[in-house]
RODRENKE-544474 format. One record per residue (C-alpha): residue number from 1; residue in one letter; x, y, z. Coordinates in steps of 0.25 Angstrom, whole numbers, m for minus. Layout:
# RODRENKE-544474
R   num   residu       X       Y       Z
R   NUM        A       X       Y       Z
...
# end
This chain:
# RODRENKE-544474
R   num   residu       X       Y       Z
R     1        M     m13     m60    m120
R     2        A     m26     m52    m115
R     3        G     m27     m49    m100
R     4        V     m38     m52     m91
R     5        L     m38     m40     m82
R     6        R     m42     m26     m87
R     7        A     m45     m13     m80
R     8        E     m60     m16     m79
R     9        R     m69     m15     m67
R    10        V     m70     m30     m64
R    11        W     m54     m32     m64
R    12        V     m51     m19     m57
R    13        E     m60     m22     m46
R    14        T     m57     m37     m45
R    15        F     m42     m36     m45
R    16        T     m38     m23     m39
R    17        G     m48     m20     m28
R    18        L     m51      m6     m34
R    19        R     m64      m1     m40
R    20        M     m63       5     m54
R    21        V     m64      19     m49
R    22        Q     m52      16     m39
R    23        F     m44       9     m51
R    24        G     m47      21     m60
R    25        R     m41      30     m49
R    26        L     m29      21     m48
R    27        L     m27      21     m63
R    28        K     m28      37     m64
R    29        A     m17      38     m53
R    30        V      m8      28     m61
R    31        R     m10      36     m74
R    32        E      m7      49     m68
R    33        R       6      43     m63
R    34        G      10      40     m77
R    35        G       6      25     m77
R    36        E       1      26     m92
R    37        G      16      23     m97
R    38        C      30      28     m96
R    39        G      30      34    m111
R    40        W      39      25    m118
R    41        G      41      10    m121
R    42        R      30       0    m125
R    43        P      16       4    m120
R    44        W      10      m5    m109
R    45        R       1     m16    m114
R    46        L     m10     m13    m103
R    47        P     m17       0    m101
R    48        L     m14       8     m89
R    49        A     m27       3     m82
R    50        E     m23     m11     m84
R    51        R      m9      m9     m79
R    52        V     m14      m2     m67
R    53        L     m24     m14     m65
R    54        L     m12     m23     m66
R    55        V      m5     m17     m55
R    56        A     m17     m16     m46
R    57        V     m20     m31     m48
R    58        Y      m6     m34     m45
R    59        Y      m6     m27     m32
R    60        R     m19     m32     m28
R    61        T     m18     m47     m32
R    62        N      m2     m49     m31
R    63        L      m3     m58     m43
R    64        T      10     m60     m50
R    65        M      14     m53     m63
R    66        R      13     m67     m70
R    67        Q      m1     m68     m65
R    68        L      m5     m54     m68
R    69        A       0     m54     m83
R    70        P     m11     m63     m90
R    71        L     m21     m56     m82
R    72        F     m17     m43     m89
R    73        G     m12     m49    m102
R    74        V       3     m45    m100
R    75        S      16     m51     m97
R    76        P      21     m52     m83
R    77        A      32     m42     m86
R    78        T      22     m32     m91
R    79        V      15     m34     m77
R    80        C      27     m31     m70
R    81        R      30     m18     m78
R    82        V      16     m13     m75
R    83        I      17     m16     m60
R    84        Q      31      m9     m60
R    85        R      26       3     m68
R    86        L      12       6     m62
R    87        G      14       0     m48
R    88        P      21      14     m43
R    89        L      10      22     m50
R    90        L      m1      15     m41
R    91        A       7      20     m29
R    92        L       0      28     m17
R    93        E       1      43     m19
R    94        P      10      49      m8
R    95        A       3      54       4
R    96        R       2      69       8
R    97        T       1      74      22
R    98        P     m14      79      23
R    99        A     m16      94      26
R   100        D     m24      91      38
R   101        A     m14      80      43
R   102        A     m18      81      57
R   103        E     m32      76      54
R   104        W     m27      63      48
R   105        L     m24      50      54
R   106        W     m15      40      47
R   107        I     m10      26      51
R   108        V       3      19      48
R   109        D       7       5      49
R   110        G      16      m5      42
R   111        T      11     m18      34
R   112        L      19     m29      29
R   113        V      19     m33      14
R   114        P      25     m47      11
R   115        V      36     m45       0
R   116        R      45     m54      m9
R   117        D      56     m44      m9
R   118        R      66     m48       2
R   119        T      73     m35       1
R   120        V      62     m27       8
R   121        G      54     m38      14
R   122        A      57     m44      28
R   123        S      52     m55      36
R   124        S      41     m48      44
R   125        R      31     m50      55
R   126        N      21     m56      44
R   127        Y      32     m68      42
R   128        R      34     m63      28
R   129        F      44     m55      20
R   130        S      37     m41      21
R   131        A      39     m27      19
R   132        N      33     m16      29
R   133        V      25      m5      22
R   134        Q      21       7      30
R   135        V       8      12      27
R   136        I       0      25      31
R   137        V     m15      24      31
R   138        D     m26      35      34
R   139        A     m34      31      46
R   140        E     m46      37      41
R   141        S     m47      32      26
R   142        R     m38      21      27
R   143        L     m31      26      14
R   144        V     m16      23      14
R   145        V      m8      36      15
R   146        A       6      31      11
R   147        T      15      18      11
R   148        A      30      17      13
R   149        R      40       8       6
R   150        P      40      m6      11
R   151        V      51      m9      21
R   152        P      56     m23      26
R   153        G      45     m29      34
R   154        N      52     m31      47
R   155        T      54     m16      48
R   156        A      47     m10      60
R   157        D      35      m1      57
R   158        A      41      11      64
R   159        K      54      10      56
R   160        A      46       8      43
R   161        W      38      20      46
R   162        R      50      29      49
R   163        D      57      25      36
R   164        S      45      25      27
R   165        G      44      40      26
R   166        L      29      40      28
R   167        A      29      49      39
R   168        Q      31      61      30
R   169        H      17      58      26
R   170        C      11      59      40
R   171        E      15      73      44
R   172        G       4      78      53
R   173        V      m4      66      52
R   174        T      m8      57      64
R   175        V      m2      43      61
R   176        L      m5      31      69
R   177        G       4      18      70
R   178        D       5       6      78
R   179        G      14       3      89
R   180        A      26       0      79
R   181        Y      27      15      76
R   182        I      31      20      89
R   183        N      40      32      89
R   184        T      37      35      75
R   185        G      28      47      78
R   186        L      15      39      75
R   187        I       4      37      84
R   188        V       5      23      90
R   189        P      m2      15     101
R   190        H       2      17     116
R   191        R      12       7     120
R   192        R       9      m3     132
R   193        R      21      m3     141
R   194        P      25     m15     150
R   195        G      17     m14     163
R   196        R      11      m1     158
R   197        P      m3      m3     152
R   198        L      m9       7     143
R   199        L     m18      18     149
R   200        K     m33      17     144
R   201        G     m32      29     136
R   202        E     m20      23     129
R   203        E     m27      10     126
R   204        E     m38      18     120
R   205        D     m28      25     111
R   206        D     m22      12     107
R   207        A     m36       6     104
R   208        Q     m40      18      95
R   209        H     m26      18      89
R   210        R     m27       3      85
R   211        K     m42       6      79
R   212        V     m37      17      70
R   213        R     m24      10      66
R   214        A     m31      m3      62
R   215        R     m35       5      50
R   216        V     m21       3      43
R   217        E     m22     m12      45
R   218        H     m35     m11      37
R   219        T     m28      m4      26
R   220        F     m17     m14      26
R   221        S     m27     m25      25
R   222        R     m34     m18      13
R   223        M     m21     m15       6
R   224        K     m17     m30       7
R   225        N     m28     m33      m2
R   226        Y     m18     m30     m12
R   227        K     m10     m43     m12
R   228        I       3     m36     m16
R   229        L       4     m32      m1
R   230        R       3     m47       3
R   231        D      15     m52      m5
R   232        C      22     m41     m13
R   233        R      31     m47     m24
R   234        Q      36     m32     m28
R   235        R      50     m28     m26
R   236        G      57     m14     m25
R   237        N      46      m3     m25
R   238        G      36     m13     m30
R   239        R      32     m16     m16
R   240        H      30      m1     m12
R   241        H      22       2     m25
R   242        A      13     m10     m22
R   243        V      10      m4      m8
R   244        Q       8      10     m13
R   245        A      m1       5     m24
R   246        V      m9      m4     m15
R   247        A     m11       8      m5
R   248        R     m16      17     m17
R   249        M     m26       6     m21
R   250        H     m30       4      m6
R   251        N     m33      19      m6
R   252        L     m41      19     m19
R   253        T     m50       8     m13
R   254        L     m53      16      m1
R   255        A     m54      30      m7
R   256        A     m64      27     m18
# end
């Protein structure tokens, strides 16, 4: 059975949100990471470009594997294998602390990703079983710097941050957080004490802090255009790979 979707401009730009130049960069990164094949067994039925397109469409639309299969002319089992094989290869590259770290400003926050897997999900403030994902964003460019592995959605942001290991990427960099990150070493807003209003200078600082920190919320809004982050059916490492891949594709849309 012949599929409908091919790695052509009309399909790539319609179903992935990437321009062809951006998709080409994604394809190049996957090829350099060994996405062409494992070197043994039966060859893939789809060429690499269409396999990368399949994974990108899956993350963007969150269609089921039964729905994706006829679009690409393969079986649902093949769709599953392609996603398991290429999903990790679309991941965001590990961040490095910049040489001029003192001049950079990053923002950290957690976002809730609804999940089906009850082993990591927990009933959260969005009234769904969700996972908490910590994300670092560059305040100037709004590019995602790094993401942490998902933890249960009822985990406090401060604990999720301490356990994430992301702090090692931020040595020497000024990092903003909201009021949930008290005593974590991040720059947080001034706290209003009972019967003790904030000073004028503190109110101005908090207003500027909110204005800058809003950029991470804008980034989350863009990332959640990829519907896999609105109802993730992946299990195990699949959730982490999905977040990492979405972060990479988000960066590609901004960098080009």
